[in-house]
N, C-alpha and C positions, 0 to 999 in steps of 0.2 A: 481378434474378436470372436467370441464363442456364440453359437446359436443353440439354445437349448430347446429341444422339442420333447415334451413329456406330457403324460396324462396329468390332469389337474389332481392334486392331492385333496382338494376340497370342492368336489363338483357341485354340492348343494349351494355353495356360496354364490355361484354364478347366476342362480335364478333363471331369468329369461335372456341372459347374455349369450352371445354366439360369436364364434371366431369369424363367421362369414356374414355378419349382420348387415353390412352395407355393400356386399358384393354386387348386388343388382341395382340398389338405389343410389349408390355413390361409389362406383368402381375405382375412381382415381384417388379416393380419400388418402390412402396411406402414402401415395406418391406426393400428394400436395403437402401433407404434414411433414414428410421427410425433407422436401425441398425447403419448406419454411424454416425448419429447425436448422438445416444446413446453412442457409443464408444468414440466419441470426448468429449462429456460432462463428461463422466465417467473419462476421462483422465485429463480434465481441466474444472472445474465447471464454470469458467468465459465464456466458449465457447457458452453457451446458449444465453447470452446477445450479444456476438459478432456476432453470426449468424443472430440474429434479426436485429442488426444494419447494417450488411452487406446488407441484403435485402432492408432495408429502404433506405440506401445510393445508392443502385442500382436504385431502382424505382423512386427516387426523381429527378434523373438527366436524363432527356429525356426518361423517362419511364422504365418499367421493361424489360431489354433486355440483362442482364448480361454484360453490358459494363464495369462495375466496375472490372470485373474479367480479362479484357484484359491487358496484359503487354505492356509497352511502346515499341515502335519500333523506328527505325532510322528516320522514316518520321512523327511519331505522338506521342504526349505526352497524355497519357490516364488519367484516374481518380484516379489510385492508389496513385499517388504522388501529387494530389491536396491537398491544405492545410487542408481541413476537414478530409482527409483520411490518409495522410502520417504519418507513425509511430503510428497510432491509430486504424484504421480499421483492424480487424483480421478475420481469418477463411478461407482464400483463400485455404489453403492446405486441409481443411476439405471438401470443395466442390470439389476440384481436386480429392481427394481420392474416394469420392462417385461417381463422374463422371467416374473414371476408373472402378469401380465395375459395374456401369450401362452399360458401353461400353462392358464389358465382357459378360454381360447377353443379351444385345440387342444393337448391334453396330449401330452407326449413326442413332439413333431413338429418343433419349430424349435430349432436349435442356438443356444447363447449367442453363438458367433462370428458367425453370420449376423445376430443382433440387434445386436451391437456394430458390425458393418460398415454396416448400415443406419442405425444411430443416428449414426455419424460423418458420413454424408452429410447427414442431416436437420439436424444441428448446424451444418454449413457453410451450408446453405441458409437456415436461420433467422438466421444472422449476415449474410446478404446475399450469400453466395457462390454458386458454380455448383452445379448438380445433375449427376448422371451416372448411367447405368444400372448397377445392381448385380446381377450374376449370383449365384444362391443355391444352397445345397445343401452348404455346408461342414459338417464335423463337428467337434465339440469334442475337443481333445486330452486325453490321460489323464495327462500329466505336466507339471511346470513346473520350471524350474531357475534358482535365484538366480544361480549362476555364469554361466550363459549370458546372463542379462540384464546382469550386470556387464560381461561381455566384449563383447557384440554391440551394445549400444545406443550411438549416438553421444553424445559428451559436449561440452558447450559449452567445455570446457577444451582440447579436442584440436585440433591443426592440421588445416587443410582436407584435406590429403593423407590423413590417417588416416580422417576422416569419409567422404571419397570412396571409400576402399578398403572401408569397411564397407558402403557402398551397393552398390558393384559386386559384392561377395561375395554379395549377395542377388539379383543379376540386374537391379539398377537402374543408372542411369548418371549422368554428371555433370549432365546436364540435370535429372534427377529430384532431385538434391541441391538445386539452385537453386529448382526449382519447389516441392518439399515444404517447404523452408525458408520459403517464402512463407506457410505455415500460421501463422507467427509474426506475421501481420497481426492476429491476435487472441491473447489470453492474457497471462499475467504470468510473471515469473521472480523467484525469491527473490534477495535482495541477494548472498548468498554466491556465486551463479553468475557474477557479473560484478564483484564488489567489487575484485578485484585490478587491474582496468582503472582504477579510480578512485584507487588509492593506491600500488600497487606493481606496475606493469606489467612482467612478465617479470623481476622481481627488481631493477628499477631504482630502487625507492624513490620513483618519480614516477608520475603518471597516464599513461595511454596517450596519446601525443602526437597520434594521429589522431582522438581523440574531440573533437567540437565543444565549444568552451569553455563555452557556455551550458548544453548538455546535461550536461557534467561537473559544473558548479556545482549544477544541480538534483538530480543523482543523489547528489552528496556530501551535500546537505541531507537527502535521503531515507534514505541508507544511511551513517550515521556509521561511522568506522573503528574499530568495536568489535564484539565477538562478538554482543552483544545485538541488533544490526541484521540478523543473517544471514537471518532468515526474513521480513523485511519484503518486500512485493511491489511490483514496478515493472512497468508495462505494457510489453510488447514493442514495441508501436507506440503511442507517446503521442499521436499525431495523431488517430487514429480508433480508439480503444481496443477497442471491441466490434464494429466493422464489418469484415466480410471484404472487403477491397479490395486494391489494388496499392500502397498508400502505403508499405508495408514496404520496397519497393524504392527509393522516393524517399528514405526515411530513410537507407538505406545510402549512396546517392550523396551525401547531405548530412552523412555521418559521424556520424549519430546512431543507428546500429544498437546495440542494447543488449548483445548477447552477442558475445564475441570471434569465435565461430564464424559468426555472421551477418555481422559487418563484414568478416571474412576473404574473403567472396565478392567484394569489390571489389579484392582484391590479386592475383587471378589473372586474366589477360586473358580467358580463356575464360568464366569465371563472371561477370566484370564485364560482358562483352558481353550476356549473358542478363539480368543485373540491369537494365541500361540499356533493353533491349527491353521488359521487363515493366513498368518504370516509365512507359514511354511508351504502352503498349498494354494497357489493362485486359482487353480481350476476349481477347488472346493469352494472358495469364496465366490467365484463367478456363478457357480451353479446354485449356491444357497442364496446369493443376492437375487438372482432371477426368480427363485421360488418365493422369497419374501416380497418382492415387488408385485408378483401376481396376487399375493394375499392382500397387500396394501391397496391395490387397485380395485379390490372388490369389497372394501369396507362400506357398509351402510348405503349401498347403491339404490337408486330409484329406478323402477321400470314400470311398464304399463301406463297407468294414468296418474302416477304419483308425482310426476314432475312435468317438464316441458322441454321442447327444443328451442332454446333461446335464439332469437334472430341476432341479437348482439349480446356478447358475453357479460357486459357491464350492467345490464338491466333485464328485468323480467319482461316478457312480452306484454 
């Protein structure tokens, strides 16, 4: 595990955030979050990837504001049941449990979004990945939008150009696309997200010709060509399923990337060059992943009186 300590390359993005924000008001915060994540991952190894994804899906839709944690109400449909999240995003109860512990220690002090941002880092560290400094002081949002989640989140079915456009619209760049895709070194995908590669690639009635033959056979065994297999899970990185490492990039070079959107990184010369670099240099990947996660954690943040400190993460106060 690497710990990267560096000056922020984008100080203005932090606004009123501070690395020591809760040092006096909630000094045990980081320990409480770390223990909560440890307990969750100890109980369910998949949870490390789920918490990382939960944080990404929160920040990518109108900024890091814990809007993904809000339950639907009579008046509004939130992000939980948007197509990219419904029956696939997990970990809500982990954040709720940590929030309850934090509330007992320091009531009405720490936002749900700061807890989620810290939890994502701890999840990566516990899977063997890098750590990075997390500036704190975000506030929780007051609204959530199913439509925004449907429109803004990248899809595994989209071409790389569309995914890149979604990243750049957030102030992220092509390098961040490749680096943050490396989060797929852990986690699973449901068969429906890649099944057309196995049986009907781009309407051809045949498998994706770029997919390694042995991987194709294994995946066809796992995901038969019928609807009942849609929710079966396959590891995004079958080589080191639960370990946060750079093997994801080697998989792409070997044509065994699971999702179309992952394997597409090898078809663009610019992204392929980064894939090759990260496959050769695990330290470079860890360092760049830490930097990109710092950028991600500061998208569209609310400070001052723009948000609130929710008492419960599923509802506004």
